[in-house]
Structure formats: C-alpha cells, structure tokens
ZAMARGU-4260 file (C-alpha; in steps of 0.2 Angstrom, whole numbers, plus 5000, padded with zeros to 4 digits):
<rodrens>
0) 4988/4954/5152 | 4989/4945/5169 | 4977/4949/5183 | 4989/4958/5194 | 4994/4969/5180
5) 4976/4976/5180 | 4977/4981/5198 | 4977/5000/5202 | 4990/4997/5216 | 5001/4988/5203
10) 5000/5002/5191 | 5004/5015/5204 | 5019/5005/5209 | 5025/5004/5191 | 5023/5023/5190
15) 5033/5025/5206 | 5047/5013/5199 | 5048/5024/5184 | 5051/5040/5195 | 5064/5030/5205
20) 5073/5025/5189 | 5074/5043/5183 | 5080/5048/5200 | 5093/5034/5201 | 5099/5038/5183
25) 5102/5056/5189 | 5112/5053/5204 | 5130/5059/5204 | 5144/5046/5205 | 5148/5040/5223
30) 5130/5036/5227 | 5129/5018/5220 | 5123/5011/5237 | 5109/5023/5238 | 5104/5020/5220
35) 5104/5001/5223 | 5094/5002/5239 | 5080/5013/5231 | 5080/5002/5215 | 5079/4986/5225
40) 5065/4992/5236 | 5055/4999/5221 | 5056/4983/5212 | 5052/4973/5227 | 5035/4983/5229
45) 5031/4977/5212 | 5036/4959/5214 | 5027/4957/5230 | 5011/4964/5223 | 5012/4952/5209
50) 5016/4937/5220 | 5002/4941/5233 | 4990/4942/5219 | 4995/4925/5213 | 4993/4916/5230
55) 4978/4905/5234 | 4974/4910/5252 | 4969/4927/5258 | 4982/4925/5272 | 4996/4921/5260
60) 4991/4936/5249 | 4991/4948/5264 | 5008/4942/5269 | 5015/4948/5252 | 5005/4964/5252
65) 5012/4968/5269 | 5029/4966/5263 | 5026/4977/5248 | 5019/4990/5260 | 5035/4989/5270
70) 5046/4991/5254 | 5036/5006/5249 | 5039/5014/5266 | 5057/5010/5263 | 5057/5019/5247
75) 5049/5034/5255 | 5064/5034/5268 | 5076/5033/5254 | 5069/5048/5245 | 5070/5057/5262
80) 5088/5053/5263 | 5091/5059/5245 | 5082/5075/5249 | 5092/5078/5264 | 5108/5076/5254
85) 5101/5087/5241 | 5103/5073/5228 | 5085/5073/5221 | 5075/5086/5212 | 5061/5093/5223
90) 5048/5090/5210 | 5054/5072/5207 | 5054/5069/5226 | 5036/5076/5227 | 5030/5065/5212
95) 5038/5050/5220 | 5030/5053/5237 | 5013/5055/5229 | 5014/5038/5220 | 5020/5030/5236
100) 5006/5038/5246 | 4994/5030/5234 | 5003/5013/5234 | 5003/5012/5253 | 4985/5018/5255
105) 4979/5004/5243 | 4990/4991/5251 | 4984/4995/5268 | 4966/4992/5262 | 4971/4976/5254
110) 4979/4968/5270
</rodrens>
C-alpha cells in the first residue's frame, strides 16, 4: 500500500467516489453530461490527494490539496443540482454530502 492510500482523507474520498458511481449508474437517460461532470470531479479529488501526497515541498502539496478541495465543492454542487432535478435518492444525497463534508474538512486542515 502506498502512503497516500493510508490517509483518512483519501479513504473518505474513495467512499464518496463509490457513492458518486452508484448515483451515476442510476441516472436516467439524457443526463450524460451531469453524470460525466460528477464522475470527473469525484475522480479528480482522489487524484489530487494522491498527487499532493507525492510532492516534495509543502507548498506543492498544498496546491494539490487546494485543487482537491475545490473539486469536492464541485461535487457537492453537482449533488445539489441532481437533488433539485429530483434525480438522486435523498439518502444517497445525504450520504454523499456527509462524505464530502469530511473530505473538505480534512483538506482544509491539510492546506
């Protein structure tokens, strides 16, 4: 296991991605762009945490953690849009937001 895979923030981001995947798989036809946006943002959170963890300088790491935090916020906005359009189960929405709150909180402390 690589060092970033041990990070609590990374594990929380993976949990959110699992929720996002489940949401995307249940979206009705005609929502490809919404599904793609949520999927890309969720994956970007994970990738930027990993990349930040692998950087040598604190400033370079912080840059990637800031990007990951922004992507997590984008995921929350995507979930809000899906909720407004009644395209996401309320329990999945709440679960996703809970994971994102944890991710954003941890990344804020890491920056």
